[in-house]
C-alpha positions as CSV (number, residue, x, y, z in Angstrom):
1,A,0.0,0.0,0.0
2,G,2.9,2.4,0.8
3,T,4.3,2.0,-2.7
4,G,0.9,2.4,-4.3
5,T,0.4,5.7,-2.4
6,T,3.7,7.3,-3.5
7,P,3.0,7.2,-7.2
8,V,-0.4,8.6,-6.7
9,V,0.9,11.5,-4.5
10,I,3.7,12.5,-7.0
11,P,1.5,12.7,-10.1
12,T,-1.1,14.7,-8.0
13,A,1.6,17.1,-6.9
14,T,2.9,17.4,-10.4
15,R,-0.6,18.0,-11.8
16,A,-1.2,20.7,-9.1
17,A,2.1,22.4,-10.0
18,A,1.2,22.2,-13.7
19,A,-2.4,23.4,-13.2
20,P,-1.8,27.1,-13.1
21,P,-0.8,27.2,-16.8
22,P,-3.5,24.9,-18.4
23,A,-3.1,23.8,-21.9
24,D,-4.8,26.9,-23.4
25,T,-2.3,29.2,-21.6
26,S,0.8,27.0,-21.5
27,G,2.3,29.3,-24.2
28,D,2.3,32.2,-21.7
29,K,5.9,32.7,-20.5
30,C,8.1,35.7,-19.7
31,Q,11.7,36.2,-18.9
32,W,13.4,39.0,-17.0
33,V,15.7,41.1,-19.3
34,S,16.8,44.1,-17.2
35,N,15.7,46.6,-14.5
36,S,16.6,50.1,-13.7
37,P,17.6,51.1,-11.2
38,A,20.0,48.2,-11.3
39,D,20.0,45.6,-8.5
40,N,21.7,46.8,-5.3
41,S,21.7,50.4,-6.4
42,V,22.2,52.8,-3.5
43,L,19.3,55.3,-3.6
44,K,18.5,58.3,-1.4
45,R,15.7,57.8,1.2
46,N,12.4,59.6,0.3
47,A,13.6,60.3,-3.2
48,S,11.7,59.3,-6.4
49,Y,13.2,57.6,-9.4
50,D,12.0,56.3,-12.7
51,A,11.9,52.5,-12.7
52,N,12.1,50.5,-15.9
53,I,11.4,46.7,-15.7
54,V,12.1,45.0,-19.1
55,V,10.7,41.5,-19.7
56,K,10.7,39.3,-22.8
57,N,7.7,37.4,-24.0
58,S,9.4,34.0,-24.1
59,G,6.2,32.1,-24.8
60,T,4.2,31.3,-27.9
61,T,1.1,33.5,-27.2
62,T,0.7,37.2,-27.8
63,W,0.2,39.3,-24.6
64,T,-2.8,41.5,-24.6
65,T,-3.7,44.5,-22.5
66,A,-5.1,42.1,-19.9
67,Y,-1.6,41.0,-19.0
68,A,0.0,42.9,-16.1
69,L,3.0,43.6,-13.8
70,R,1.8,43.4,-10.2
71,F,3.4,44.2,-6.9
72,F,3.7,41.0,-4.9
73,G,5.5,41.7,-1.7
74,G,8.4,43.2,0.1
75,E,9.0,47.0,0.2
76,R,6.3,48.7,-1.8
77,M,8.3,51.8,-3.0
78,G,5.2,53.0,-4.9
79,I,5.2,50.0,-7.3
80,P,1.7,49.8,-8.9
81,S,-0.7,47.1,-7.8
82,D,-1.7,46.4,-11.4
83,Y,0.2,47.8,-14.3
84,Y,-1.3,46.5,-17.5
85,V,0.6,46.0,-20.7
86,Q,-0.3,49.0,-23.0
87,H,-0.1,47.2,-26.4
88,E,0.2,43.7,-27.7
89,V,3.5,42.0,-27.2
90,K,4.3,39.2,-29.6
91,P,6.4,36.2,-28.8
92,G,10.1,37.1,-28.8
93,E,9.4,40.8,-28.1
94,N,10.5,42.8,-25.1
95,Y,8.2,45.0,-23.1
96,S,9.1,47.8,-20.7
97,F,7.1,48.7,-17.6
98,V,8.0,52.3,-16.7
99,F,6.8,53.9,-13.5
100,T,7.9,56.0,-10.6
101,I,9.2,54.5,-7.4
102,T,9.7,56.3,-4.2
103,M,12.3,55.2,-1.6
104,P,11.0,54.7,2.0
105,D,12.1,56.9,4.9
106,S,14.0,54.1,6.5
107,T,17.5,53.2,5.4
108,G,19.1,49.9,4.7
109,K,18.6,47.0,2.3
110,K,15.1,46.8,0.8
111,E,13.6,44.5,-1.8
112,A,10.4,44.5,-3.8
113,L,9.0,41.4,-5.5
114,M,6.8,41.7,-8.6
115,V,5.1,39.2,-10.9
116,V,4.0,39.3,-14.5
117,Q,0.7,37.6,-14.9
118,N,-1.5,36.6,-17.8
119,A,-5.1,37.5,-18.4
120,E,-6.2,34.7,-16.0
121,G,-4.0,36.1,-13.2
122,R,-1.5,33.2,-13.5
123,T,2.1,34.2,-12.8
124,M,4.4,33.9,-15.8
125,C,7.6,35.2,-14.1
126,W,8.9,36.8,-10.9
127,I,11.0,40.0,-10.7
128,N,12.9,41.1,-7.6
129,L,14.3,44.6,-7.2
130,P,16.9,44.7,-4.4
131,I,17.8,48.3,-3.4
132,E,19.9,49.9,-0.7
133,V,18.4,53.1,0.8
134,A,20.9,55.6,2.2
135,N,20.7,59.0,3.8
136,E,22.5,60.6,0.8
């Protein structure tokens, strides 16, 4: 019975892990290309900066204006909750999410975590933005 249970549990876990991108959205993929400010930049507290998150449509489907970059966790820094793609992005094309971020009042190492999600709200890729906030 023990060996019969293990094969059942593993495929179930595999199916659960594969469930977020079902067959009709399995072509939805993205890949981080770059971000500005660069990782581990030292930025002044309370100051605002232009952020540019560049991702590549590494899947086989065209992204529509229902796809979005979303703040997921960590230090908020003014990152939008839902920042929708402004035009179609074909497979192989890059897309830039440009918005203003504001550093917190507290200093030290901070990190924001964002996701790019498809029209169904399924995460295609994760983007982290580690920053160091300094007095000057």
